[in-house]
N, C-alpha and C positions, 0 to 999 in steps of 0.2 A: 504494500500500500504506500510505503514511503516513496517508491519510485514514481507512482502515479501522482502523488502530491508534488513531487519535484517537476513532473511534466506539466501539471496544472500551473505552477508558478511560471514556468517557461511560457506557456500559452498566454497567460494573462499579462506577461511582461511586455507585450507588444500590442498596442491598441488595435491595429488592423487585424492581427491574428485573433485577438480576443473577440472582436466583433464578428469575425467570420465563424469562430467556434460557436458563439451564442446563436447566430443566425442558422447555422447548419444543424445544431442540436435542438433548437427550439427552447433552450433553457433561458430563464431570466437571471439577472444577477442575484436576485433574492433566492431563487431555487438553487442556484449553484452554491451560494453560501450555506444554505440549509443542508445541501447534499454532500458537502465535503466529507469524505470518509465513507460514503455510500459506494459499494462496489459497482453499482450501475452507473453512477456519475463518473467515478474514476475510470471505468471502462470506456465511457464516452470520450473522455480526454485522450486516452491511449488510442482509441479507434480513430479519432480525429487526426492524430499525428500519423498513424499507420497508413491512412488513406491519402496523405500528401507527402510525398517523398522528401521534398525540400525541407518541410517543417520537421519531419522525422529525423533527418540527418542533423539539422541545426539543434534540435532538442537533445539528441544523443551527444553531440559535441558539448553543449552547455552543461550536461549532466555528467560528462566524462565517462560515457558508456558507449557500447556499440549499438547502432540502430536496431540490430536483431534482438537486443535485450529488451528494448521497448516493445517491439512487436511480440515477443514471447510473453511479456507481462500482460499485454492485451489479450492474447490467446487464453491465458490462465483465468482472466476475469470474464470471459465470454460465457 
């Protein structure tokens, strides 16, 4: 779950990326705040990254892990 939280921080760290995440998931900022730690919400964060290679690679670099590690974390939460 810590990996997904790190990924969420990465996503929210860029206004454009955060807006795209919210638009694609249909989440509101309030729902996101309330759902931090919920496996479904954390899975949505990892899925968002896994479905956009540039963001996946950038997130992995920011978290100092391999992109495959993020993708595997998403698979575990599915």
